[in-house]
C-alpha positions in Angstrom: 150.2 -50.4 -124.2 149.0 -52.4 -121.2 148.2 -49.2 -119.4 146.1 -48.0 -122.4 144.2 -51.3 -122.5 143.4 -51.1 -118.8 142.2 -47.5 -119.4 139.9 -48.7 -122.2 138.4 -51.7 -120.4 138.7 -50.8 -116.8 140.6 -53.9 -115.5 142.8 -56.8 -116.8 139.8 -59.1 -116.3 137.8 -57.0 -118.8 140.6 -57.2 -121.2 140.8 -61.0 -120.9 137.0 -61.1 -121.4 137.2 -59.1 -124.6 140.2 -61.0 -126.1 143.2 -63.0 -125.0 145.9 -60.3 -124.8 148.9 -62.6 -125.0 147.5 -64.7 -127.8 145.5 -62.1 -129.7 147.7 -59.0 -129.5 151.0 -60.8 -130.2 149.2 -62.9 -132.9 148.4 -59.8 -134.9 152.1 -58.8 -134.8 153.2 -62.3 -135.7 150.8 -62.5 -138.6 152.0 -59.2 -139.9 155.7 -60.0 -139.7 155.1 -63.3 -141.5 154.6 -61.1 -144.6 158.4 -60.7 -144.7 158.2 -63.8 -147.0 156.2 -61.7 -149.6 158.1 -58.5 -148.7 161.4 -60.1 -149.6 160.2 -61.3 -153.0 158.8 -57.9 -153.8 162.0 -56.1 -152.6 164.1 -58.2 -155.1 162.0 -57.1 -158.0 161.2 -53.4 -157.4 162.8 -50.2 -156.3 163.6 -50.7 -152.6 163.6 -47.0 -151.8 159.8 -46.8 -152.2 159.3 -49.9 -150.1 161.3 -48.4 -147.3 159.6 -45.0 -147.5 156.1 -46.6 -147.8 156.8 -48.9 -144.8 158.0 -46.0 -142.6 154.9 -43.9 -143.6 152.5 -46.7 -142.9 154.2 -47.5 -139.6 154.1 -43.8 -138.5 150.5 -43.3 -139.7 149.4 -46.3 -137.7 151.2 -44.9 -134.6 149.4 -41.6 -135.2 146.0 -43.3 -135.6 146.5 -45.3 -132.4 146.1 -42.0 -130.6 142.5 -42.0 -131.7 141.6 -45.6 -130.7 138.7 -46.0 -128.4 138.5 -49.8 -128.1 140.7 -52.9 -128.2 139.7 -54.1 -131.7 140.9 -50.8 -133.2 144.3 -51.3 -131.6 144.3 -54.9 -132.6 143.9 -54.3 -136.3 146.2 -51.3 -136.4 149.0 -53.4 -134.8 148.5 -56.1 -137.5 148.9 -53.4 -140.2 152.0 -52.2 -138.4 153.5 -55.7 -138.6 152.9 -55.8 -142.3 154.7 -52.5 -142.8 157.6 -53.7 -140.8 157.7 -56.9 -142.8 158.1 -54.9 -146.0 160.9 -52.9 -144.6 163.3 -55.4 -143.1 164.3 -57.4 -146.2 164.4 -54.3 -148.4 166.5 -52.3 -145.9 169.1 -55.0 -145.2 169.5 -55.9 -148.9 170.0 -52.2 -149.7 172.6 -51.8 -147.0 174.6 -54.9 -148.1 174.5 -53.7 -151.7 176.1 -50.4 -150.7 178.6 -51.9 -148.3 181.0 -54.6 -149.4 183.5 -56.7 -147.5 185.3 -54.0 -145.6 182.3 -52.4 -144.0 179.3 -54.7 -144.4 178.9 -56.2 -141.0 179.6 -52.9 -139.2 177.0 -51.2 -141.5 174.4 -53.9 -140.6 175.4 -53.6 -137.0 174.9 -49.8 -136.9 171.5 -50.3 -138.5 170.6 -52.9 -135.8 171.5 -50.4 -133.1 168.4 -48.5 -134.0 166.3 -51.4 -132.8 168.2 -51.6 -129.5 168.2 -47.9 -128.8 164.5 -47.8 -129.7 163.9 -50.7 -127.4 165.7 -49.0 -124.5 164.0 -45.6 -125.1 160.6 -47.3 -125.5 160.6 -47.8 -121.7 160.2 -44.0 -121.4 156.9 -44.1 -123.4 154.8 -44.5 -120.3 156.8 -41.6 -118.7 156.0 -39.3 -121.6 152.4 -40.4 -121.7 152.0 -39.7 -117.9 153.6 -36.2 -118.4 151.2 -35.3 -121.2 148.5 -37.8 -122.4 148.7 -41.1 -124.2 146.9 -39.5 -127.2 149.6 -36.8 -127.5 152.4 -39.3 -127.2 151.1 -41.4 -130.1 150.2 -38.4 -132.2 153.7 -36.8 -132.0 155.6 -40.0 -132.5 153.5 -40.7 -135.6 153.9 -37.1 -137.0 157.7 -37.3 -136.5 157.9 -40.6 -138.4 155.7 -39.2 -141.3 158.0 -36.2 -141.5 161.0 -38.4 -141.7 159.5 -40.4 -144.5 159.5 -37.2 -146.5 163.2 -36.7 -145.7 163.9 -40.2 -147.0 162.1 -39.4 -150.3 164.6 -36.7 -150.9 167.8 -38.3 -149.7 167.4 -42.1 -150.0 168.4 -43.7 -153.3 168.4 -47.3 -154.4 171.6 -48.9 -155.7 171.9 -48.3 -159.5 172.5 -51.9 -160.3 169.3 -53.0 -158.5 167.2 -50.4 -160.2 168.5 -51.4 -163.6 167.7 -55.1 -162.8 164.2 -54.1 -161.8 163.8 -52.1 -165.1 164.9 -55.2 -167.0 162.4 -57.3 -165.3 159.7 -54.8 -166.2 160.8 -55.0 -169.9 160.2 -58.7 -170.1 156.5 -59.2 -169.8 156.7 -62.8 -170.9 157.9 -63.8 -167.5 155.0 -64.3 -165.1 155.8 -62.6 -161.8 154.5 -65.7 -159.9 156.7 -68.0 -161.9 159.6 -65.7 -161.4 159.1 -65.7 -157.7 158.9 -69.5 -157.6 162.1 -69.6 -159.7 163.8 -67.6 -157.0 162.5 -69.9 -154.3 163.7 -72.9 -156.2 167.2 -71.4 -156.4 167.2 -70.9 -152.6 165.6 -74.2 -151.5 168.0 -76.2 -153.6 171.0 -74.5 -152.0 172.1 -76.7 -149.0 174.0 -73.7 -147.5 170.7 -71.8 -147.3 169.1 -74.5 -145.2 172.0 -74.4 -142.8 171.8 -70.6 -142.6 168.0 -71.0 -142.0 168.7 -73.4 -139.1 171.5 -71.1 -137.8 169.1 -68.1 -137.9 165.9 -69.8 -136.5 167.5 -71.6 -133.5 168.8 -68.5 -131.8 165.5 -66.8 -132.5 164.1 -69.1 -129.7 166.1 -67.5 -126.9 165.9 -64.1 -128.7 162.1 -64.0 -128.6 162.2 -65.6 -125.1 164.3 -62.7 -123.7 162.1 -60.2 -125.5 158.9 -61.5 -124.1 159.8 -63.3 -120.8 163.0 -61.8 -119.4 161.2 -59.2 -117.2 159.2 -62.1 -115.7 162.4 -64.1 -115.1 164.1 -61.1 -113.5 161.1 -60.5 -111.3 160.9 -64.2 -110.2 164.6 -64.9 -109.7 165.5 -61.6 -108.1 162.2 -61.1 -106.2 161.6 -57.8 -107.8 158.3 -56.0 -108.7 157.6 -55.9 -112.4 157.9 -52.1 -112.3 161.6 -52.6 -111.5 162.2 -55.9 -113.3 160.9 -54.5 -116.7 163.2 -51.5 -117.1 166.2 -53.4 -115.6 165.9 -56.3 -118.0 165.2 -54.0 -121.0 168.2 -51.8 -120.4 170.5 -54.7 -119.7 169.7 -56.4 -123.0 169.5 -53.2 -125.1 172.8 -51.7 -123.9 174.8 -55.0 -124.1 173.3 -55.8 -127.6 174.3 -52.3 -128.7 177.9 -53.1 -127.7 177.6 -56.6 -129.4 176.6 -55.4 -132.8 179.3 -52.7 -133.0 182.0 -55.0 -131.7 180.8 -57.9 -133.9 180.6 -55.7 -136.9 184.2 -54.4 -136.6 185.6 -57.9 -135.8 183.8 -59.5 -138.7 184.9 -56.9 -141.2 188.5 -57.3 -140.2 188.4 -61.1 -140.1 186.8 -61.5 -143.5 189.8 -59.7 -145.1 192.1 -62.4 -143.8 189.8 -65.5 -143.8 186.8 -66.2 -146.0 185.1 -67.8 -143.0 185.7 -64.8 -140.8 182.0 -63.8 -140.6 181.0 -67.4 -139.8 183.5 -67.6 -137.0 182.4 -64.2 -135.6 178.8 -65.3 -135.6 179.8 -68.5 -133.9 181.5 -66.5 -131.1 178.2 -64.6 -130.6 176.2 -67.8 -130.4 178.8 -69.3 -128.0 178.3 -66.4 -125.6 174.6 -67.0 -125.4 175.0 -70.5 -124.2 176.4 -69.8 -120.7 174.2 -66.7 -120.5 171.1 -68.8 -120.8 172.3 -71.1 -118.0 173.0 -68.1 -115.8 169.6 -66.5 -116.6 167.7 -69.7 -116.0 169.4 -71.0 -112.9 170.8 -67.8 -111.3 169.2 -66.4 -108.2 171.4 -63.5 -107.3 172.0 -60.1 -108.9 175.5 -60.8 -110.3 174.5 -64.0 -112.0 171.3 -62.6 -113.5 172.7 -59.3 -114.7 175.9 -61.0 -115.9 173.8 -63.5 -117.8 171.8 -60.7 -119.4 174.9 -58.7 -120.4 176.5 -61.8 -121.8 173.4 -62.7 -123.8 173.0 -59.2 -125.2 176.6 -59.0 -126.4 176.5 -62.5 -127.9 173.1 -61.9 -129.6 174.3 -58.5 -130.9 177.4 -60.2 -132.5 175.1 -62.8 -134.0 172.6 -60.2 -135.2 175.3 -58.1 -137.0 176.5 -61.0 -139.1 173.3 -62.8 -140.2 172.8 -60.8 -143.5 176.6 -60.6 -144.2 176.9 -64.4 -143.9 173.9 -64.8 -146.2 175.7 -62.6 -148.8 178.5 -65.1 -149.0 176.1 -67.7 -150.3 173.2 -65.9 -152.0 173.6 -63.4 -155.0 172.1 -59.9 -154.7 169.2 -60.9 -156.9 167.7 -63.2 -154.2 169.0 -61.7 -151.0 165.8 -59.9 -149.9 163.7 -63.0 -150.6 166.2 -65.2 -148.6 166.2 -62.9 -145.6 162.4 -62.6 -145.8 162.2 -66.4 -145.5 164.7 -66.4 -142.7 162.8 -63.7 -140.8 159.5 -65.6 -141.3 161.1 -68.8 -139.9 162.4 -66.8 -136.9 158.9 -65.4 -136.3 157.4 -69.0 -136.3 160.1 -70.1 -133.8 159.5 -67.0 -131.7 155.8 -67.5 -131.6 156.2 -71.1 -130.6 158.7 -70.5 -127.8 156.6 -67.6 -126.4 153.6 -69.9 -126.0 155.7 -72.7 -124.5 157.4 -70.5 -122.0 154.0 -69.0 -121.1 152.9 -72.5 -120.0 156.3 -72.9 -118.3 155.6 -69.8 -116.3 152.2 -71.1 -115.2 153.8 -74.4 -114.1 156.6 -72.6 -112.3 159.4 -73.9 -114.6 160.3 -70.7 -116.5 163.9 -70.6 -115.3 164.6 -74.3 -116.0 163.1 -74.3 -119.5 164.8 -71.0 -120.3 168.2 -72.6 -119.5 167.4 -75.7 -121.6 167.4 -73.4 -124.7 171.2 -73.5 -124.4 171.2 -77.0 -125.7 169.4 -76.1 -128.9 171.8 -73.2 -129.5 174.8 -75.5 -129.0 173.5 -77.8 -131.7 173.0 -74.9 -134.1 176.5 -73.6 -133.3 178.1 -77.0 -134.1 176.2 -77.4 -137.3 177.2 -73.8 -138.4 180.9 -74.2 -137.6 181.2 -77.7 -139.2 179.1 -77.3 -142.4 178.9 -73.6 -143.2 181.9 -73.1 -145.5 181.7 -70.1 -147.8 184.0 -70.0 -150.9 183.8 -66.2 -151.5 183.5 -63.1 -149.4 180.6 -61.8 -151.5 178.5 -64.0 -153.8 177.6 -62.4 -157.1 175.4 -63.4 -160.1 178.6 -64.5 -161.9 179.9 -66.8 -159.1 
């Protein structure tokens, strides 16, 4: 994307003159993803299949149209629309997966789903290679066309869970209930649940280092290992993506086994993941040699992957299916707020030459969240239902 912006405007200075890239470009994505709050409430009340299909179609169509962009503003607004489509997908997709998969396979199913993000992140590094071999227009066009075609495949083969569809039909047959009042009723159920507040903190705090690694790890690699960004970028991306892939699979299998013996098995598995990120942040922040930095990156990826595979399954132990998409939408929105804040803070730290130090200090926040989770998060059932 950066290469394309330079092509459009001629130089980084021209880009900065047109609009602040870090603030503006990321801002459109953040504003879009904040719509997970609305997307979650919608997903709890309608057929999730069509939300998922529509989200994929819009995402792919936006990718296709980016191949026709001729100025920064066009990219800017298309990326905002892409963020909205992603916001509609995440709560609907995860709630659908957890409806189909119960105690024995739930975390692994969520983990496999999350591997798509990590594989895509790793393969995304080859986007510039493909664009250089052909053209950037062709690259965007074909990725968009492939996604649109896949949305047609989902129309044929993807089906919502029967219970959820019946619940949505029942809601449609009760016109006396105002949709807005129904949505606020759901929010009231969530915000009066103390466990949900603990889960919200548990989710939001690791989002700080999660977004930090996503946005600033290449810079940290470049500074601490004295590498060019052309080397630091792919190295950091592959380190986190591959280790996270391992983490979500291992964390999913462990959690599904543990929950069958101990109702707090998923909580303990998530705690293991969080615990692994603490020394990794210290290694990443203070390390100045290859083994420490790469070791820290691998440890962080595995730990964050374990954490990622168990967020929604832990939520399912406290929130009934009727409100899960809404709950996850709120969680994701809170994580986006945290990520936007830390991205800005670490940007200032980079300018001040304190990126490594401030990166390592995030370990303290994660430790606090870990202690609160282990002490106070005590589920009574493996799967909360409307009857519980």
